[in-house]
N, C-alpha and C positions, 0 to 999 in steps of 0.2 A: 356279389350282385350278379355277375355273369352266370353263375350256376343257377341262380334263381330264375333268370330270364330263360335259360335253356330248358330247365325243368318245366316251367310254365308253358313254353312253346310246345313241348312234347305232349303235355297234358291236353292242351287245346286241340292239337292236331288229332290226338286219339279220340277225343270227345266229338270233334266235328266229323271225323270219318265215320264213327259209329252212328251218329245222328243222321248223316247223309245216307248211309246204307238203309236205315229204317225208312227214311222218306222215299227213296227210290224204289224200295221193294213194294211200296203201296200197302203196308200193313194197316189194317183197319184200326188197330188200337192207337195209332198215331194220327188219326184223322183230325184230332184237336188242333194240330199245328195249322190247319187251314181254317179254323173257326176263330174269327177275330174277337169274339166275346167270350171265349172259353177261359175259365179261371186258371186252369193249369198253364195254358199258353201265356196268360198274363204274368204268372209267377216267373216263367222262363224269361220273358221279356225284361222283367225287373232285374233278374240275375244278369242279363246281358248288359244292362246299364251299369250295374255294380262292377262287372268285369272291365268295361270301358274305363270307368273312373279309376279302378285299381291299376290298370296297365299304364294309364297316363301318369299316375303318381309314382309307380315303381320304376318305370323305364325312362321317362322324360321325353320331352317333345322332339329333341334333335338326335336322339340315339340312333345310330345307323344299324341297318340290317347287315348281317355278315356278308362279306364279299369273298369270292373264291378266285383261284388262279385259273388261267386258261387250260391248264392240263386236267382240270377237274370237269371240264365239259366232255361228257362221255357219249352224248347222243344229241340228235336234233330236239328242239323244243316240241314236246307233244302237243298237238292241237286238241282242244276240247270244247264242248258246247257247240255253238253254231260255227261252221267252217266256211260257209259260202252264202252270205245274205242274198236274197232273191228279189229285193225291191227294185223297181225300175230305176230309181235314182242311183242306187249303188251299182247296179249292173252297167249303167251308162258311164259312171266314173271309172269303173274297172276297164271298160272297153277303151277309154281314153288314157289309160295308164295313170289315172288319178290326176291328170293335169288340171282339170277344172275344180279340184277339191278345195274346199275352204273349211278351216276350223274356226268356229264362231265363239266368242265370249260375250255373254249377254247377262241380263238380270240386274242385280244390284251393283252396278259399276258406273263410274263417271262417264264412260264412253264405251259403247258396244263396238267391238273390233272383230276383224277376221284375218286369218292368215292362210296363204296358199301353202301347199306342201313344200314348195321351193323356199318360201320365206322361213318356214320352220327349220328346214335343213341348214339355212344360212345363219341361224342364230347360234350362240355359244352352246355346244353340245356336251353331254355327259355320257360316258360309257361305264357300265357296271356289270359285273358277273355275279349273279345272285341265284338263289334257289326259289323256284316257283313251287309253292305248296298248295295242292288242290284239296278241296274238302272231300273228294272221293278217296283220298288216302295215298296218292302218289306224289312224287316230287321230281323236279328236273332242274339241273343247273344250266344256265344259258347266259350269254352276253347280250345286253340290251343297250341300244344307243338312241338318244333322243334329246329333246329340248327340256330343260327343267321347267316345271309348271309354274313355280313361283314368279319368276321374272315375266312370264306371259301374263299372269294375272295383274302384276304391277303395271303393265302397259295399259290395261283397261281401267285401273284405278278402283280397287275394291272399296265399296262404301262401308262405313263403320258398322252399320247394322247387319251386314251379311254374316252368316254363321256357317253355311255349307256350300259346297259345290255339287251341283247335280250334273251327271255326265250322261248325255243323250247319244244314242248309237243308231247306226243303220241296221243293226242286227234285229231282224224280225224273228225273234226266238220262238214265238208261238203264233200259230195261225188259227183263227176262229171264224165262225160263220159271220160274226159282226166285224171282222177285219183283223189285221195283224196286231200283235202285241210286241212292242219294241223293248229291247233290253235297255235298262238304265241302271245307274248306280249313283252313289253319292259318298262324300267324305266331309269331315269337318275341315276347317282351314288349317289346322295343325298338320294334318296329313297332306293337304294340298301344297303347303309350303315346305314340306320336308325336303332336305337336299337330295334325297334319292327318288323323289317322285318326279317322273319324267313322262313326256309325251313321246313314246317310243315309235320310231320309224325304221329302226334297224335291228336285226336279230342275227347274232353270231357273224358279224361283219358282212352281212348281206342285207339287201332290201327286205323289209318285213313282208313275209308271205301273206297271201290272202287268208289262208287257214289259221294264221296266228293273229289276224286282226288288221291287216292293211286297209288304209294307208297309215293310220295312227291308232295306237292303243295306249291306254294309261298303265303305268307301272307304279303301284304303291307297295314298296318292297316289304313293309312290315305288316302286310295283310294277306289273307288267303286269296286264292286265284280268282274267285268270283267278284272280288272287289276291284279287279283290274280290267275294266271293260275294253272290249275290242270294237273296231269299226267306229271310233269316236268322231262325232261331227260338231257337237255343241257342248260348251261348259256354261252352265247357268248358275250365277251366284244368287242365293236365296237366304231368307231367315227362318224358313219353315219347310219341312219335308212333306207335310200332310197332303198338299195339293197334287202330288205326283203318284201315279200308279194307285196302289191301295194304301198309300200313306206311310209306308214303313221305310222308305228311302232307297229301294232297289228292287229289281225283279225277284231275286231270290229271298231277300228279307220279306217281301210281300207274301212269299210262299213258306214262311216259317223259319228262315235262316237268321242268324245273328246279324244285325245291321253293321256292327263295328268290324267283325271279322279279323281282329288283330291277332298276330302271332309273335 
């Protein structure tokens, strides 16, 4: 079983990197990825659903991502994507060393709650040394420290009908004439409650840097990097992803990437 998982991981990484290169190159023949009613894109999306179901069946809900020794940390965690959100709210929090920061849990919960950064740091913590795999084709081993997400959700009381967590961020990843587009992502509750899914506030035994997502970023260790949003401020429990963004469950899925992003 372990060989099957490793081989599948390598296949997905190679496929994702190749697809990403084509998207980022702007090749006209791949414009269909941005056309929501294109038949080829619809076929790919159905394949993604099959991949999601197959991985759930093969690997299991609680299987852990590989963890490494401290000696295998060879460099700092490479920042990617946005590295410095420019919204007034985020800039104010940064100037205050994130003292006023609140992480909110909303949506389909028994009680909407919020936590300061200090409260998150005072909760039982988990540290893990894992490999970050980027869809661009690079990897980096780092130590992450944070609060497991599952117990945080339990404090809010997830309602039975909830199926997904939507993760809202300060990250104004795209600026348009009509306003900023903010990064968001989502996961099912299986990944949200996975023991290695944490609200990370520490990186390599230091406070999480701004370039890597301060004050809090999500770590879903069995997923590609774009599924691990930085600058997180709200977790919303929902039963449907279509009302958000373009309805595909995340900024990059809205732009043609696989929603699941599992490895």
